[in-house]
C-alpha positions in Angstrom: 26.3 -21.2 61.3 24.5 -17.9 61.0 22.3 -17.2 58.0 22.6 -13.7 56.4 19.6 -12.3 54.7 20.4 -11.0 51.3 18.9 -7.9 49.9 16.8 -8.1 46.8 18.5 -6.5 43.8 17.3 -2.9 43.4 14.8 -2.3 40.5 16.5 -0.2 37.8 14.8 2.9 36.5 13.9 3.2 32.8 16.9 5.5 32.2 19.3 2.9 33.8 17.8 0.1 31.7 18.3 2.2 28.6 21.9 3.0 29.6 22.7 -0.7 30.2 21.2 -1.6 26.8 23.1 0.8 24.7 26.4 1.5 26.5 29.4 -0.7 27.0 29.9 -1.7 30.7 33.5 -0.6 30.6 32.5 3.0 30.7 30.5 2.7 33.9 33.5 3.3 36.2 34.3 6.8 34.8 33.7 9.7 37.2 30.8 11.8 36.0 29.5 9.1 33.8 26.2 8.4 35.4 24.8 11.9 35.8 25.7 12.8 32.2 24.2 9.6 30.8 21.1 9.7 33.0 20.4 13.2 31.7 20.8 12.1 28.1 18.7 8.9 28.7 15.8 10.9 30.2 15.9 13.3 27.3 15.7 10.4 24.8 12.8 8.9 26.8 11.0 12.2 26.6 11.6 12.5 22.9 10.8 8.9 21.9 8.7 6.6 23.9 10.3 3.8 26.1 8.6 1.1 24.1 10.4 2.2 21.0 13.8 2.5 22.7 13.5 -1.0 24.0 12.6 -2.2 20.5 15.5 -0.5 18.7 18.8 -2.4 18.2 22.0 -0.6 18.9 23.8 0.6 15.7 25.9 -2.1 14.0 24.8 -4.5 16.8 27.5 -3.0 19.0 27.2 -1.0 22.2 28.2 2.7 21.9 30.6 4.4 24.3 28.0 7.1 25.3 24.4 8.1 24.6 25.9 11.3 23.2 26.2 9.2 20.0 22.4 9.6 19.7 22.5 13.3 20.3 24.8 13.8 17.2 23.4 14.1 13.7 24.3 10.6 12.6 22.7 9.1 15.8 19.6 11.2 15.4 19.3 10.0 11.8 19.7 6.4 12.9 17.0 6.8 15.5 14.6 8.6 13.1 15.0 5.7 10.6 14.4 3.1 13.3 11.4 5.1 14.6 9.9 5.1 11.0 10.4 1.3 10.8 8.9 0.9 14.3 5.8 2.9 13.4 5.5 1.1 10.1 5.5 -2.3 11.9 3.2 -1.4 14.8 0.7 0.8 13.0 -2.6 -0.8 12.2 -5.6 0.7 10.5 -9.1 -0.2 11.5 -11.3 -1.6 8.9 -14.0 0.7 7.6 -17.6 -0.5 7.9 -19.4 -1.1 4.7 -21.9 1.5 3.7 -25.3 0.1 2.8 -27.4 2.1 0.3 -31.0 1.6 -0.7 -32.6 2.0 -4.1 -35.7 3.8 -2.8 -35.7 7.2 -1.3 -36.2 7.3 2.5 -38.0 10.2 4.1 -39.5 13.5 2.7 -37.7 16.2 0.9 -37.0 19.3 3.0 -37.8 22.6 1.4 -35.0 25.1 2.1 -35.9 28.8 1.6 -32.9 30.8 0.7 -32.6 34.2 2.3 -31.1 37.1 0.4 -27.4 37.4 1.0 -26.6 40.6 -0.9 -28.4 43.9 -1.4 -29.2 42.9 -5.0 -30.7 39.6 -3.9 -32.8 41.5 -1.4 -34.2 44.0 -3.9 -35.0 41.2 -6.4 -36.4 38.8 -3.7 -40.1 38.9 -4.6 -39.8 39.1 -8.4 -39.1 35.4 -9.0 
């Protein structure tokens, strides 16, 4: 009996992972499907970050027939709402350090001499 070495499954690109997440697998066999969907997936990855796109749940918990759904107005609105929620959940503000003030003055006062800015100030400079 001869053993056949099996190939490791190929690692999918980020665009392919995105396509498999959002699109129903029945659509994969159409001719011209992959180039069109890869183009739209790469555009979505550029517009939003990949971390967000992996976080977002498909609309109505169903896979869509094409990523063109997200290029239409209602799909853009869905993604913008989800992006707002994503940022709200992941955004953290650092705590501000407490400012400590002292009752006594520290250091000497600095005397600032004001130079005349206008002609009238220049002419009246030595009178005060």
